[in-house]
C-alpha positions as CSV (number, residue, x, y, z in Angstrom):
1,X,24.3,-13.3,8.0
2,X,24.0,-17.1,7.3
3,X,21.2,-18.1,4.6
4,X,19.4,-19.6,6.6
5,X,18.7,-16.8,9.1
6,X,18.2,-14.6,5.7
7,X,15.6,-16.9,4.7
8,X,14.0,-16.9,8.2
9,X,14.3,-13.5,7.8
10,X,11.8,-13.4,4.5
11,X,9.2,-15.5,6.1
12,X,9.0,-14.7,9.6
13,X,6.4,-12.9,9.2
14,X,4.3,-15.2,7.7
15,X,5.5,-17.8,10.2
16,X,4.2,-15.5,13.1
17,X,0.9,-15.0,11.2
18,X,0.4,-19.0,11.1
19,X,1.5,-19.5,14.1
20,X,-1.3,-17.5,15.5
21,X,-4.3,-19.3,13.7
22,X,-5.0,-21.5,16.9
23,X,-5.8,-18.7,18.4
24,X,-3.7,-15.7,20.8
25,X,-0.4,-16.4,21.9
26,X,2.8,-14.4,23.4
27,X,6.1,-14.0,22.1
28,X,7.9,-16.8,24.1
29,X,5.5,-19.2,23.3
30,X,5.2,-17.9,19.7
31,X,9.3,-18.1,19.3
32,X,9.2,-21.8,21.1
33,X,6.6,-22.7,18.6
34,X,8.8,-22.3,15.5
35,X,11.9,-22.9,17.1
36,X,10.4,-27.2,17.7
37,X,9.0,-26.9,14.2
38,X,12.4,-26.7,13.4
39,X,13.4,-22.8,12.9
40,X,16.3,-22.3,15.8
41,X,15.8,-19.9,18.7
42,X,14.1,-17.0,17.3
43,X,15.4,-13.9,19.5
44,X,13.0,-11.2,20.9
45,X,15.1,-9.0,19.1
46,X,14.2,-10.2,15.7
47,X,10.6,-11.8,16.8
48,X,9.2,-8.9,18.7
49,X,9.3,-5.9,15.8
50,X,7.9,-7.9,13.8
51,X,5.2,-8.3,15.9
52,X,4.9,-4.7,16.6
53,X,5.1,-4.5,12.7
54,X,2.3,-6.7,12.1
55,X,-0.1,-5.1,14.9
56,X,0.3,-1.7,13.2
57,X,-0.3,-2.9,10.0
58,X,-3.7,-4.2,11.8
59,X,-2.9,-8.1,11.3
60,X,-2.5,-8.5,14.8
61,X,-4.1,-7.2,17.9
62,X,-2.6,-7.5,20.9
63,X,-3.5,-7.2,24.2
64,X,-0.9,-7.2,27.7
65,X,-2.5,-9.2,30.6
66,X,-1.1,-8.9,33.8
67,X,-0.3,-12.4,35.7
68,X,-0.2,-14.1,39.3
69,X,3.1,-15.1,39.3
70,X,6.3,-12.8,37.3
71,X,5.8,-10.1,34.6
72,X,2.8,-9.3,32.6
73,X,2.4,-10.9,28.7
74,X,1.0,-9.3,26.1
75,X,-1.0,-11.3,23.9
76,X,-1.6,-11.6,20.6
77,X,-4.6,-12.1,18.1
78,X,-4.7,-12.5,14.3
79,X,-7.3,-9.9,12.8
80,X,-9.5,-10.6,10.1
81,X,-7.1,-9.0,8.1
82,X,-4.6,-10.7,8.9
83,X,-5.7,-13.8,8.0
84,X,-6.7,-12.9,4.4
85,X,-2.8,-11.5,4.4
86,X,-1.5,-15.1,5.1
87,X,-4.3,-16.4,3.3
88,X,-2.5,-14.8,0.1
89,X,1.0,-14.5,0.8
90,X,1.0,-17.7,2.3
91,X,0.0,-19.1,-1.3
92,X,2.3,-17.1,-3.3
93,X,4.8,-18.2,-0.4
94,X,4.0,-22.1,-1.5
95,X,4.1,-21.5,-5.2
96,X,7.4,-19.8,-4.7
97,X,8.2,-22.8,-2.9
98,X,7.1,-25.0,-5.8
99,X,9.4,-23.1,-7.8
100,X,12.5,-23.2,-5.8
101,X,12.2,-26.9,-5.6
102,X,11.4,-28.0,-9.0
103,X,15.1,-26.1,-10.0
104,X,16.6,-27.8,-7.3
105,X,15.3,-31.6,-8.5
106,X,16.5,-30.6,-11.7
107,X,19.9,-29.9,-10.2
108,X,20.2,-33.0,-8.6
109,X,19.0,-31.8,-4.9
110,X,16.2,-34.4,-3.4
């Protein structure tokens, strides 16, 4: 596993929760949004276990809907508990990020 994949693994739950703050979405759309944000392609074998774990933890609710054309989709929505966890853990991540940036900048990395 390359470093970038390892870093992503550590923050993917938060990124998925954050991607749902604008309203409900489905797996492919979440993966596409993260790819467009610069995180690269996130495969279903990585994303769907995260979504399942978040659902089991009560941080997202999911609903399967049939489609007029093509396969049905499972739509995910952030719960109140999910918003609280995102707020708390997102703030902790931002503090961590600031600490990492500070040390890297001291080392001459900009």
